C-alpha positions as a Markdown table, in Angstrom:
| # | Residue | x | y | z |
|---|---|---|---|---|
| 1 | Met | 10.6 | -4.1 | 9.2 |
| 2 | Asp | 12.1 | -2.5 | 11.7 |
| 3 | Ala | 12.0 | 0.8 | 10.7 |
| 4 | Leu | 8.8 | 1.3 | 10.3 |
| 5 | Pro | 6.4 | 3.2 | 12.2 |
| 6 | Glu | 4.3 | 1.2 | 14.9 |
| 7 | Gln | 0.8 | 1.2 | 13.4 |
| 8 | Thr | 2.4 | 0.0 | 9.7 |
| 9 | Lys | 3.8 | -2.4 | 11.4 |
| 10 | Gln | 0.3 | -3.7 | 12.8 |
| 11 | Lys | -1.4 | -3.3 | 9.6 |
| 12 | Leu | 1.3 | -4.6 | 7.1 |
| 13 | Pro | -0.1 | -8.2 | 7.9 |
| 14 | Gln | -3.5 | -7.5 | 7.2 |
| 15 | Leu | -2.9 | -5.7 | 3.8 |
| 16 | Lys | -0.4 | -8.1 | 2.6 |
| 17 | Thr | -3.7 | -11.2 | 2.1 |
| 18 | Leu | -4.5 | -8.8 | -0.5 |
| 19 | Ser | -8.6 | -8.8 | 1.1 |
| 20 | Phe | -9.3 | -5.4 | 0.5 |
| 21 | Ile | -9.0 | -6.0 | -3.0 |
| 22 | Glu | -12.2 | -8.6 | -2.6 |
| 23 | Glu | -13.7 | -6.0 | -0.7 |
| 24 | Gly | -13.1 | -3.6 | -3.3 |
| 25 | Gln | -11.3 | -1.0 | -1.4 |
| 26 | Asn | -8.9 | 1.2 | -2.2 |
| 27 | Val | -5.3 | 1.4 | 0.1 |
| 28 | Ile | -4.2 | 5.4 | 0.7 |
| 29 | Leu | -0.9 | 5.7 | 2.1 |
| 30 | Thr | -0.1 | 9.1 | 3.9 |
| 31 | Gly | 2.2 | 9.8 | 6.3 |
| 32 | Pro | 5.2 | 12.0 | 6.3 |
| 33 | Pro | 8.6 | 11.6 | 3.5 |
| 34 | Gly | 10.5 | 8.6 | 4.7 |
| 35 | Thr | 8.1 | 7.0 | 6.2 |
| 36 | Gly | 8.1 | 4.1 | 3.4 |
| 37 | Lys | 5.0 | 4.4 | 1.9 |
| 38 | Ser | 5.9 | 4.4 | -1.8 |
| 39 | His | 7.8 | 1.5 | -0.7 |
| 40 | Ile | 4.7 | -0.4 | 1.0 |
| 41 | Gly | 2.5 | 0.5 | -1.5 |
| 42 | Ile | 5.2 | -1.0 | -4.6 |
| 43 | Gly | 5.8 | -4.5 | -2.5 |
| 44 | Leu | 1.4 | -4.6 | -2.1 |
| 45 | Gly | 1.3 | -3.6 | -5.8 |
| 46 | Met | 3.7 | -6.2 | -7.1 |
| 47 | Glu | 2.2 | -9.2 | -4.9 |
| 48 | Ala | -1.6 | -8.2 | -6.1 |
| 49 | Cys | 0.0 | -8.0 | -9.8 |
| 50 | Leu | 1.4 | -11.8 | -8.7 |
| 51 | Ala | -1.8 | -12.8 | -7.7 |
| 52 | Gly | -3.2 | -11.7 | -10.4 |
| 53 | Tyr | -4.5 | -8.7 | -9.9 |
| 54 | Arg | -4.4 | -5.7 | -12.2 |
| 55 | Val | -2.8 | -2.7 | -10.3 |
| 56 | Phe | -2.9 | 1.4 | -10.2 |
| 57 | Phe | -0.4 | 3.2 | -8.4 |
| 58 | Ala | -0.8 | 7.1 | -8.1 |
| 59 | Ser | 0.6 | 9.6 | -6.1 |
| 60 | Val | -1.4 | 12.5 | -4.3 |
| 61 | Pro | 0.0 | 15.5 | -6.7 |
| 62 | Gly | -1.4 | 13.5 | -9.4 |
| 63 | Phe | -5.3 | 14.0 | -8.2 |
| 64 | Val | -4.8 | 17.6 | -7.3 |
| 65 | Lys | -4.8 | 19.7 | -9.9 |
C-alpha cells in the first residue's frame, strides 16, 4: 500500500466494497507502468470471484485494434 499513488490509496477502499458491480459500472485503471494497475485489477477480480461474481480482465491493447 505504501508504494501506491495517493489517489489510488484514497479510492481503493471504495473499490474493495465491490459496489461498482451492483451499480453496473466498469473499472478502468490507467497510469504509467509500474504503478500497480494490474495488481489492483487482479485483486479486485479475485475479490469479486470470491463474492460469487464473474469477471472479465483485459488490457487496453486488446480493445485497440
